[in-house]
NUROGU-162747 format. One record per atom (N, C-alpha, C): x, y, z; atom name; chain. Coordinates in steps of 0.001 Angstrom, whole numbers, plus 500000, padded with zeros to 6 digits. Example, Ala and Ser with C-alpha at 12.3 -4.5 7.8 and 13.67 -1.06 7.14 Angstrom:
BEGIN
      x      y      z at ch
 513190 494310 507800  N  A
 512300 495500 507800 CA  A
 513200 496700 507800  C  A
 512850 497750 507080  N  A
 513670 498940 507140 CA  A
 512900 500030 507870  C  A
***
This chain:
BEGIN
      x      y      z at ch
 521927 951281 134118  N  A
 522506 949979 134374 CA  A
 523258 949524 133124  C  A
 524468 949042 133302  N  A
 525299 948595 132187 CA  A
 525078 947109 131922  C  A
 525390 946687 130693  N  A
 525256 945280 130312 CA  A
 526072 944412 131261  C  A
 527270 944846 131613  N  A
 528135 944077 132506 CA  A
 527480 943820 133862  C  A
 526572 944725 134293  N  A
 525898 944567 135576 CA  A
 524823 943484 135523  C  A
 524341 943157 134333  N  A
 523248 942207 134183 CA  A
 523743 940807 133838  C  A
 524741 940712 132976  N  A
 525179 939416 132462 CA  A
 526024 938690 133491  C  A
 525637 937471 133779  N  A
 526439 936617 134637 CA  A
 527363 935812 133747  C  A
 528650 935973 133943  N  A
 529616 935263 133118 CA  A
 529711 933813 133535  C  A
 530046 933008 132557  N  A
 530301 931612 132878 CA  A
 531602 931535 133662  C  A
 531843 930375 134232  N  A
 533085 930187 134983 CA  A
 534310 930277 134076  C  A
 534094 930279 132769  N  A
 535205 930313 131819 CA  A
 535473 931707 131255  C  A
 535093 932757 131991  N  A
 535280 934105 131452 CA  A
 536726 934374 131066  C  A
 537691 934007 131896  N  A
 539090 934304 131578 CA  A
 539530 933584 130304  C  A
 539041 932367 130083  N  A
 539368 931645 128854 CA  A
 538747 932330 127645  C  A
 537535 932831 127806  N  A
 536858 933502 126691 CA  A
 537497 934849 126361  C  A
 538144 935470 127327  N  A
 538744 936796 127134 CA  A
 540186 936744 126612  C  A
 540777 935567 126590  N  A
 542176 935424 126179 CA  A
 542292 935450 124650  C  A
 543273 936212 124134  N  A
 543509 936248 122689 CA  A
 544151 934945 122229  C  A
 543781 934549 121027  N  A
 544279 933292 120470 CA  A
 545534 933498 119626  C  A
 546340 932452 119573  N  A
 547575 932456 118795 CA  A
 547325 931863 117408  C  A
 548034 932345 116388  N  A
 547884 931753 115046 CA  A
 548324 930293 115029  C  A
 547649 929508 114220  N  A
 548073 928133 113987 CA  A
 549282 928189 113063  C  A
 550352 927527 113434  N  A
 551587 927576 112627 CA  A
 551492 926715 111382  C  A
 550711 925638 111468  N  A
 550537 924726 110334 CA  A
 549241 923961 110539  C  A
 548703 923469 109453  N  A
 547514 922625 109552 CA  A
 548016 921190 109704  C  A
 548362 920872 110936  N  A
 548917 919563 111267 CA  A
 547853 918701 111971  C  A
 548256 917577 112465  N  A
 547332 916655 113122 CA  A
 546627 917328 114308  C  A
 547361 918134 115070  N  A
 546770 918800 116235 CA  A
 545647 919748 115817  C  A
 545873 920508 114755  N  A
 544854 921451 114264 CA  A
 543682 920683 113659  C  A
 543968 919613 112941  N  A
 542876 918802 112385 CA  A
 542038 918184 113501  C  A
 542672 917753 114586  N  A
 541931 917224 115738 CA  A
 541099 918327 116394  C  A
 541653 919529 116467  N  A
 540914 920667 117015 CA  A
 539675 920950 116165  C  A
 539843 920936 114855  N  A
 538698 921169 113958 CA  A
 537635 920092 114178  C  A
 538052 918854 114291  N  A
 537098 917765 114544 CA  A
 536389 917980 115877  C  A
 537149 918391 116911  N  A
 536536 918652 118218 CA  A
 535522 919792 118134  C  A
 535862 920843 117400  N  A
 534932 921968 117239 CA  A
 533661 921524 116517  C  A
 533827 920766 115451  N  A
 532661 920279 114700 CA  A
 531811 919344 115558  C  A
 532456 918444 116303  N  A
 531717 917523 117165 CA  A
 530969 918278 118261  C  A
 531619 919272 118846  N  A
 530980 920079 119893 CA  A
 529801 920848 119327  C  A
 529986 921428 118160  N  A
 528895 922167 117519 CA  A
 527730 921228 117196  C  A
 528035 920016 116796  N  A
 526986 919042 116457 CA  A
 526140 918682 117676  C  A
 526711 918766 118877  N  A
 525942 918463 120089 CA  A
 525057 919626 120516  C  A
 525183 920748 119819  N  A
 524375 921942 120104 CA  A
 523671 922366 118819  C  A
 522565 921714 118475  N  A
 521898 921984 117199 CA  A
 521444 923433 117030  C  A
 521305 924165 118138  N  A
 520927 925571 118039 CA  A
 522108 926457 117646  C  A
 523313 925903 117680  N  A
 524513 926677 117377 CA  A
 524850 926670 115899  C  A
 525412 927780 115434  N  A
 525832 927870 114031 CA  A
 527303 928263 113898  C  A
 527979 928438 115017  N  A
 529396 928758 114975 CA  A
 530050 928459 116307  C  A
 531348 928178 116257  N  A
 532108 927887 117462 CA  A
 533565 928235 117207  C  A
 534167 928882 118179  N  A
 535578 929253 118096 CA  A
 536379 928448 119115  C  A
 537625 928189 118804  N  A
 538482 927376 119677 CA  A
 538506 927866 121131  C  A
 538532 929181 121409  N  A
 538538 929606 122814 CA  A
 537313 929136 123604  C  A
 536221 928852 122919  N  A
 535021 928397 123609 CA  A
 535172 926986 124159  C  A
 536170 926253 123673  N  A
 536488 924946 124257 CA  A
 537867 925003 124928  C  A
 538266 926232 125271  N  A
 539497 926515 126025 CA  A
 540775 926117 125288  C  A
 540768 926312 123971  N  A
 541973 926144 123153 CA  A
 542208 927487 122484  C  A
 543381 928036 122628  N  A
 543624 929405 122168 CA  A
 544449 929459 120884  C  A
 543873 928799 119876  N  A
 544399 928806 118515 CA  A
 543371 929530 117648  C  A
 543839 930178 116586  N  A
 542948 930952 115713 CA  A
 542233 930020 114734  C  A
 541227 929308 115265  N  A
 540438 928358 114478 CA  A
 538971 928518 114877  C  A
 538108 928604 113855  N  A
 536665 928649 114088 CA  A
 535980 927710 113103  C  A
 534773 927305 113447  N  A
 533913 926607 112494 CA  A
 532584 927364 112446  C  A
 532040 927467 111240  N  A
 530782 928190 111040 CA  A
 529867 927364 110151  C  A
 528579 927510 110397  N  A
 527561 926863 109559 CA  A
 526842 927982 108820  C  A
 527292 928244 107615  N  A
 526742 929331 106806 CA  A
 525339 928985 106328  C  A
 524633 930008 105888  N  A
 523333 929791 105276 CA  A
 522147 929983 106197  C  A
 522382 930341 107447  N  A
 521274 930637 108350 CA  A
 521050 932142 108302  C  A
 519832 932566 108157  N  A
 519543 933994 108001 CA  A
 519392 934717 109333  C  A
 518559 934211 110211  N  A
 518330 934841 111505 CA  A
 517580 933880 112408  C  A
 517201 934344 113577  N  A
 516576 933473 114569 CA  A
 515238 932884 114127  C  A
 514527 933527 113205  N  A
 513232 933013 112758 CA  A
 513358 932044 111583  C  A
 514529 931950 110966  N  A
 514713 931117 109780 CA  A
 514659 929639 110156  C  A
 513874 928895 109452  N  A
 513723 927463 109722 CA  A
 514659 926615 108851  C  A
 515337 927239 107884  N  A
 516211 926518 106963 CA  A
 517424 925934 107688  C  A
 517797 924739 107303  N  A
 518968 924079 107888 CA  A
 520242 924736 107355  C  A
 521146 925182 108255  N  A
 522405 925774 107786 CA  A
 523302 924743 107098  C  A
 524308 925228 106389  N  A
 525276 924373 105706 CA  A
 526101 923574 106722  C  A
 526800 922521 106264  N  A
 527710 921778 107158 CA  A
 528818 922719 107662  C  A
 529422 922391 108802  N  A
 530454 923258 109368 CA  A
 531647 923461 108422  C  A
 532079 924697 108344  N  A
 533225 925113 107538 CA  A
 534290 925640 108485  C  A
 535511 925126 108380  N  A
 536599 925572 109247 CA  A
 537338 926747 108611  C  A
 537651 927729 109431  N  A
 538475 928875 109029 CA  A
 539660 928909 109983  C  A
 540852 928811 109434  N  A
 542074 928791 110232 CA  A
 542814 930098 109998  C  A
 543227 930731 111090  N  A
 543903 932033 111044 CA  A
 543124 933063 110222  C  A
 541800 933150 110431  N  A
 541028 934109 109641 CA  A
 541420 935547 109976  C  A
 541538 936337 108936  N  A
 541922 937748 109083 CA  A
 540942 938592 108273  C  A
 540338 939560 108926  N  A
 539406 940447 108234 CA  A
 540200 941463 107426  C  A
 539982 941444 106115  N  A
 540661 942359 105199 CA  A
 539807 943601 104966  C  A
 538495 943392 104919  N  A
 537572 944500 104691 CA  A
 536262 944197 105408  C  A
 535719 945225 106048  N  A
 534426 945104 106732 CA  A
 533641 946375 106461  C  A
 532381 946201 106044  N  A
 531538 947373 105805 CA  A
 530069 946985 105890  C  A
 529222 947965 105702  N  A
 527771 947783 105740 CA  A
 527305 947353 107136  C  A
 527725 948117 108170  N  A
 527314 947822 109541 CA  A
 525808 947982 109696  C  A
 525195 946986 110335  N  A
 523753 946999 110588 CA  A
 523469 946294 111904  C  A
 522324 946645 112491  N  A
 521853 945935 113686 CA  A
 521293 944591 113245  C  A
 521593 943559 114033  N  A
 521106 942231 113708 CA  A
 521104 941378 114968  C  A
 520545 940189 114857  N  A
 520492 939188 115917 CA  A
 521898 938727 116286  C  A
 522125 938501 117575  N  A
 523393 937962 118046 CA  A
 523108 937076 119253  C  A
 523848 936016 119374  N  A
 523744 935105 120503 CA  A
 524996 934261 120542  C  A
 525158 933487 121599  N  A
 526409 932746 121752 CA  A
 526190 931506 122598  C  A
 526783 930395 122170  N  A
 526692 929159 122945 CA  A
 527330 929306 124328  C  A
 528229 930265 124490  N  A
 528858 930498 125799 CA  A
 527921 931220 126765  C  A
 526823 931770 126258  N  A
 525816 932441 127084 CA  A
 524442 931883 126708  C  A
 524171 930629 127068  N  A
 522938 929971 126628 CA  A
 521692 930772 126994  C  A
 520818 930907 126008  N  A
 519539 931570 126234 CA  A
 519565 933077 126227  C  A
 520737 933684 126091  N  A
 520859 935144 126073 CA  A
 521106 935598 124643  C  A
 520341 936588 124207  N  A
 520453 937113 122850 CA  A
 520481 938626 122906  C  A
 520825 939238 121776  N  A
 520866 940697 121723 CA  A
 520791 941176 120282  C  A
 520535 942441 120156  N  A
 520696 943146 118887 CA  A
 522052 943833 118989  C  A
 522930 943553 118043  N  A
 524243 944203 117994 CA  A
 524466 944764 116598  C  A
 525452 945632 116495  N  A
 525822 946193 115194 CA  A
 527081 945475 114729  C  A
 526971 944867 113559  N  A
 528103 944151 112959 CA  A
 528089 944391 111455  C  A
 529253 944197 110826  N  A
 529286 944333 109367 CA  A
 528484 943227 108686  C  A
 527827 943591 107604  N  A
 527092 942630 106777 CA  A
 527841 942350 105470  C  A
 529084 942812 105412  N  A
 529991 942509 104311 CA  A
 531372 942336 104941  C  A
 531970 941174 104733  N  A
 533315 940891 105234 CA  A
 534129 940223 104144  C  A
 535336 940667 104014  N  A
 536308 939955 103181 CA  A
 537348 939392 104138  C  A
 537528 938086 104078  N  A
 538377 937382 105044 CA  A
 539395 936533 104299  C  A
 540621 936550 104806  N  A
 541684 935662 104318 CA  A
 542057 934702 105426  C  A
 542530 933537 105029  N  A
 542987 932552 106004 CA  A
 543325 931256 105313  C  A
 543229 930177 106066  N  A
 543489 928842 105534 CA  A
 542244 927987 105732  C  A
 541998 927082 104779  N  A
 540916 926122 104966 CA  A
 541471 924914 105725  C  A
 540637 923927 105981  N  A
 541111 922806 106798 CA  A
 542103 921901 106089  C  A
 542310 922095 104805  N  A
 543364 921365 104081 CA  A
 544665 922168 104050  C  A
 544653 923342 104683  N  A
 545847 924178 104729 CA  A
 546017 925070 103513  C  A
 545016 925131 102658  N  A
 545073 925964 101443 CA  A
 544572 927367 101759  C  A
 545241 928392 101231  N  A
 544801 929772 101473 CA  A
 543436 930042 100821  C  A
 542670 930889 101469  N  A
 541422 931358 100874 CA  A
 541325 932871 101054  C  A
 540585 933495 100190  N  A
 540226 934907 100261 CA  A
 538756 934927 099867  C  A
 537880 935166 100848  N  A
 536456 934955 100618 CA  A
 535636 936130 101132  C  A
 534549 936383 100450  N  A
 533597 937419 100866 CA  A
 532398 936740 101509  C  A
 531997 937260 102664  N  A
 530804 936813 103370 CA  A
 529853 938001 103434  C  A
 528589 937745 103144  N  A
 527615 938832 103153 CA  A
 526404 938471 103994  C  A
 525648 939497 104388  N  A
 524434 939289 105160 CA  A
 524726 938656 106502  C  A
 523840 937737 106913  N  A
 524001 937111 108223 CA  A
 525243 936230 108291  C  A
 525710 935701 107158  N  A
 526970 934942 107153 CA  A
 528128 935829 107620  C  A
 528126 937094 107213  N  A
 529164 938034 107646 CA  A
 529064 938276 109154  C  A
 527836 938409 109655  N  A
 527612 938589 111096 CA  A
 528195 937403 111860  C  A
 527899 936202 111399  N  A
 528370 934975 112039 CA  A
 529894 934899 112048  C  A
 530509 935110 110901  N  A
 531971 935017 110811 CA  A
 532621 936086 111689  C  A
 532071 937302 111672  N  A
 532597 938393 112502 CA  A
 532510 938016 113988  C  A
 531385 937466 114394  N  A
 531188 937035 115785 CA  A
 532266 936025 116193  C  A
 532499 935027 115341  N  A
 533482 933985 115681 CA  A
 534909 934527 115681  C  A
 535235 935410 114761  N  A
 536574 936020 114761 CA  A
 536759 936878 116007  C  A
 535694 937545 116454  N  A
 535767 938289 117723 CA  A
 536237 937385 118856  C  A
 535721 936149 118909  N  A
 536140 935222 119969 CA  A
 537656 935042 119973  C  A
 538268 935034 118810  N  A
 539720 934835 118728 CA  A
 540485 936009 119317  C  A
 539814 937162 119412  N  A
 540413 938373 119988 CA  A
 540013 938569 121449  C  A
 539214 937644 121991  N  A
 538748 937782 123371 CA  A
 537580 938741 123509  C  A
 536896 939018 122402  N  A
 535741 939923 122397 CA  A
 534477 939073 122366  C  A
 533533 939394 123246  N  A
 532280 938650 123341 CA  A
 531132 939482 122786  C  A
 530066 938819 122375  N  A
 528949 939550 121781 CA  A
 528353 940561 122748  C  A
 528401 940279 124038  N  A
 527860 941234 125007 CA  A
 528664 942531 125036  C  A
 529915 942485 124572  N  A
 530729 943702 124489 CA  A
 530212 944639 123405  C  A
 529472 944100 122468  N  A
 528942 944893 121351 CA  A
 527508 945380 121583  C  A
 526937 945013 122713  N  A
 525583 945464 123036 CA  A
 525661 946928 123460  C  A
 524929 947768 122748  N  A
 524978 949211 123006 CA  A
 524097 949633 124175  C  A
 522962 948945 124369  N  A
 522017 949322 125420 CA  A
 521511 948064 126116  C  A
 521287 948151 127397  N  A
 520749 947024 128155 CA  A
 519437 946554 127538  C  A
 518666 947478 127001  N  A
 517374 947145 126403 CA  A
 517515 946223 125193  C  A
 518720 946107 124648  N  A
 518953 945252 123482 CA  A
 519166 943784 123856  C  A
 519319 943483 125147  N  A
 519488 942101 125613 CA  A
 518125 941460 125852  C  A
 517983 940192 125443  N  A
 516709 939512 125664 CA  A
 516901 938000 125732  C  A
 515876 937351 126225  N  A
 515761 935898 126210 CA  A
 514551 935566 125354  C  A
 514487 934358 124837  N  A
 513340 933939 124030 CA  A
 512566 932893 124829  C  A
 511263 933109 124920  N  A
 510387 932179 125642 CA  A
 509120 931961 124842  C  A
 508423 930891 125185  N  A
 507116 930648 124577 CA  A
 506055 931408 125359  C  A
 505136 932040 124637  N  A
 504009 932684 125309 CA  A
 502900 931658 125532  C  A
 501766 932092 126043  N  A
 500673 931160 126361 CA  A
 500106 930465 125137  C  A
 500354 931024 123932  N  A
 499892 930402 122684 CA  A
 500958 929510 122041  C  A
 502094 929360 122716  N  A
 503165 928540 122167 CA  A
 504037 929249 121153  C  A
 503842 930543 121010  N  A
 504622 931344 120063 CA  A
 505872 931880 120766  C  A
 507012 931863 120063  N  A
 508245 932386 120642 CA  A
 508193 933907 120681  C  A
 508513 934455 121843  N  A
 508523 935905 122023 CA  A
 509803 936322 122743  C  A
 510204 937546 122497  N  A
 511379 938101 123178 CA  A
 510979 938658 124529  C  A
 511791 938328 125541  N  A
 511599 938860 126882 CA  A
 512826 939706 127201  C  A
 512687 941027 127227  N  A
 513851 941871 127538 CA  A
 514453 941508 128884  C  A
 515759 941387 128935  N  A
 516458 941050 130177 CA  A
 516314 942191 131173  C  A
 516322 943411 130701  N  A
 516245 944579 131585 CA  A
 514965 944564 132421  C  A
 513848 944085 131863  N  A
 512595 944062 132626 CA  A
 512629 942973 133691  C  A
 513349 941904 133439  N  A
 513446 940828 134425 CA  A
 514297 941253 135618  C  A
 515236 942182 135383  N  A
 516141 942632 136435 CA  A
 515564 943807 137201  C  A
 514801 944644 136511  N  A
 514288 945879 137112 CA  A
 513370 945635 138280  C  A
***
Protein backbone atom coordinates (compact mmCIF):
# COMPACT_ATOMS: atom_id res chain seq x y z
CA UNK A 1 0.00 0.00 0.00
CA UNK A 2 1.37 3.42 -0.97
CA UNK A 3 1.26 6.57 1.15
CA UNK A 4 -1.01 8.18 -1.47
CA UNK A 5 -3.55 5.37 -0.87
CA UNK A 6 -3.79 6.21 2.84
CA UNK A 7 -3.61 10.00 3.05
CA UNK A 8 -6.81 11.90 2.48
CA UNK A 9 -5.96 15.24 0.94
CA UNK A 10 -7.59 18.40 2.05
CA UNK A 11 -9.90 20.15 -0.36
CA UNK A 12 -6.97 22.47 -1.10
CA UNK A 13 -4.69 19.86 -2.69
CA UNK A 14 -4.39 21.76 -5.99
CA UNK A 15 -3.42 24.94 -4.13
CA UNK A 16 -0.82 23.05 -2.12
CA UNK A 17 0.65 21.48 -5.28
CA UNK A 18 1.03 24.76 -7.21
CA UNK A 19 4.54 26.26 -7.48
CA UNK A 20 4.97 29.74 -6.08
CA UNK A 21 6.22 32.82 -7.88
CA UNK A 22 9.08 34.99 -6.55
CA UNK A 23 8.13 38.18 -4.76
CA UNK A 24 9.28 41.06 -6.98
CA UNK A 25 9.68 43.48 -4.08
CA UNK A 26 9.03 43.68 -0.38
CA UNK A 27 6.10 46.03 -0.79
CA UNK A 28 2.89 46.57 1.17
CA UNK A 29 1.29 43.45 -0.37
CA UNK A 30 4.19 41.23 0.74
CA UNK A 31 4.27 42.83 4.19
CA UNK A 32 0.52 42.15 4.52
CA UNK A 33 1.13 38.55 3.42
CA UNK A 34 3.82 38.17 6.09
CA UNK A 35 1.44 39.57 8.71
CA UNK A 36 -1.28 37.16 7.53
CA UNK A 37 1.14 34.22 7.75
CA UNK A 38 2.25 35.22 11.25
CA UNK A 39 -1.35 35.76 12.40
CA UNK A 40 -2.41 32.40 10.96
CA UNK A 41 0.53 30.65 12.60
CA UNK A 42 -0.33 32.32 15.91
CA UNK A 43 -3.81 30.74 15.79
CA UNK A 44 -2.15 27.31 15.57
CA UNK A 45 0.15 27.07 18.61
CA UNK A 46 1.21 23.56 17.56
CA UNK A 47 2.63 24.98 14.32
CA UNK A 48 6.20 26.15 13.84
CA UNK A 49 6.14 27.08 10.17
CA UNK A 50 3.78 28.22 7.44
CA UNK A 51 4.22 28.87 3.74
CA UNK A 52 2.13 31.22 1.60
CA UNK A 53 0.61 28.37 -0.49
CA UNK A 54 -0.97 27.02 2.69
CA UNK A 55 -3.19 30.11 2.76
CA UNK A 56 -3.65 29.91 -1.03
CA UNK A 57 -1.19 32.68 -1.95
CA UNK A 58 1.46 31.57 -4.41
CA UNK A 59 4.33 33.88 -3.55
CA UNK A 60 7.71 32.61 -2.32
CA UNK A 61 7.23 33.63 1.32
CA UNK A 62 7.41 31.50 4.47
CA UNK A 63 7.50 32.12 8.20
CA UNK A 64 9.31 29.81 10.61
CA UNK A 65 9.63 29.60 14.37
CA UNK A 66 13.19 28.42 14.92
CA UNK A 67 14.46 26.82 18.07
CA UNK A 68 12.12 23.85 18.37
CA UNK A 69 14.01 20.56 18.46
CA UNK A 70 11.36 17.89 17.90
CA UNK A 71 7.90 16.72 18.91
CA UNK A 72 8.95 15.94 22.51
CA UNK A 73 10.62 19.33 23.13
CA UNK A 74 8.71 21.50 25.57
CA UNK A 75 10.77 24.65 24.85
CA UNK A 76 8.94 27.60 23.31
CA UNK A 77 10.18 28.27 19.74
CA UNK A 78 11.45 31.70 18.68
CA UNK A 79 9.07 34.38 17.29
CA UNK A 80 8.16 33.92 13.61
CA UNK A 81 10.90 34.80 11.11
CA UNK A 82 9.95 35.64 7.52
CA UNK A 83 11.99 34.32 4.59
CA UNK A 84 11.20 35.89 1.22
CA UNK A 85 12.33 34.18 -1.99
CA UNK A 86 14.37 31.63 -0.03
CA UNK A 87 16.79 29.66 -2.17
CA UNK A 88 18.71 26.62 -0.97
CA UNK A 89 22.38 27.10 -1.81
CA UNK A 90 23.68 24.03 0.00
CA UNK A 91 22.00 21.05 1.65
CA UNK A 92 23.73 18.16 3.38
CA UNK A 93 23.70 15.82 6.36
CA UNK A 94 20.45 14.04 5.42
CA UNK A 95 18.85 12.27 8.39
CA UNK A 96 15.51 10.79 9.38
CA UNK A 97 13.52 13.10 11.61
CA UNK A 98 10.01 14.13 12.70
CA UNK A 99 7.79 15.79 10.09
CA UNK A 100 4.25 17.11 10.21
CA UNK A 101 2.18 19.82 8.59
CA UNK A 102 -0.67 22.15 9.52
CA UNK A 103 -2.24 21.22 6.16
CA UNK A 104 -2.57 17.62 7.40
CA UNK A 105 -3.69 18.03 11.03
CA UNK A 106 -2.79 15.15 13.29
CA UNK A 107 -0.71 13.30 10.69
CA UNK A 108 3.03 12.90 11.27
CA UNK A 109 5.87 10.93 9.74
CA UNK A 110 9.54 10.16 9.78
CA UNK A 111 11.13 11.68 6.67
CA UNK A 112 14.67 12.18 5.45
CA UNK A 113 15.70 15.82 5.20
CA UNK A 114 18.95 17.76 5.37
CA UNK A 115 20.11 18.83 8.82
CA UNK A 116 22.38 21.48 7.30
CA UNK A 117 21.02 24.14 4.93
CA UNK A 118 22.52 27.28 3.55
CA UNK A 119 19.77 29.58 2.32
CA UNK A 120 19.76 32.94 0.57
CA UNK A 121 16.82 35.29 0.26
CA UNK A 122 15.35 38.48 1.63
CA UNK A 123 14.22 39.30 5.15
CA UNK A 124 10.96 41.12 5.81
CA UNK A 125 12.72 44.49 5.50
CA UNK A 126 13.81 43.53 1.98
CA UNK A 127 17.47 43.08 2.97
CA UNK A 128 19.39 40.12 1.52
CA UNK A 129 20.45 37.33 3.84
CA UNK A 130 22.71 34.30 3.49
CA UNK A 131 22.14 32.06 6.49
CA UNK A 132 22.97 28.57 7.71
CA UNK A 133 20.30 26.50 9.44
CA UNK A 134 21.28 23.35 11.28
CA UNK A 135 19.55 20.47 13.05
CA UNK A 136 15.78 20.63 13.31
CA UNK A 137 15.81 24.28 12.15
CA UNK A 138 17.16 23.01 8.81
CA UNK A 139 14.38 20.39 8.68
CA UNK A 140 11.77 23.09 9.31
CA UNK A 141 13.12 25.52 6.71
CA UNK A 142 13.47 22.71 4.14
CA UNK A 143 9.86 21.64 4.78
CA UNK A 144 8.56 25.19 4.24
CA UNK A 145 10.63 25.75 1.09
CA UNK A 146 9.22 22.47 -0.24
CA UNK A 147 5.75 24.04 0.02
CA UNK A 148 6.89 26.78 -2.36
CA UNK A 149 7.69 24.06 -4.91
CA UNK A 150 4.37 22.25 -4.43
CA UNK A 151 6.07 19.40 -2.53
CA UNK A 152 4.33 18.07 0.59
CA UNK A 153 5.87 16.19 3.50
CA UNK A 154 3.90 13.08 2.57
CA UNK A 155 5.84 13.04 -0.72
CA UNK A 156 8.99 12.42 1.32
CA UNK A 157 7.58 9.49 3.29
CA UNK A 158 9.49 6.41 2.16
CA UNK A 159 7.26 3.75 3.75
CA UNK A 160 3.64 3.67 4.88
CA UNK A 161 4.93 2.42 8.23
CA UNK A 162 6.57 5.83 8.74
CA UNK A 163 3.17 7.61 8.95
CA UNK A 164 1.57 7.97 12.37
CA UNK A 165 -0.84 9.89 14.55
CA UNK A 166 -0.18 10.87 18.17
CA UNK A 167 -2.70 9.91 20.85
CA UNK A 168 -2.84 9.66 24.60
CA UNK A 169 -2.66 6.16 26.04
CA UNK A 170 -4.60 5.04 29.13
CA UNK A 171 -1.92 6.62 31.36
CA UNK A 172 -2.18 9.99 29.63
CA UNK A 173 1.17 9.56 27.91
CA UNK A 174 1.51 10.55 24.24
CA UNK A 175 2.17 7.57 22.00
CA UNK A 176 2.54 7.06 18.27
CA UNK A 177 -0.21 5.16 16.49
CA UNK A 178 0.96 3.92 13.08
CA UNK A 179 -1.51 4.91 10.37
CA UNK A 180 -0.90 1.64 8.52
CA UNK A 181 -2.35 -0.39 11.43
CA UNK A 182 -5.48 1.75 11.52
CA UNK A 183 -6.05 1.10 7.80
CA UNK A 184 -5.10 -2.57 7.69
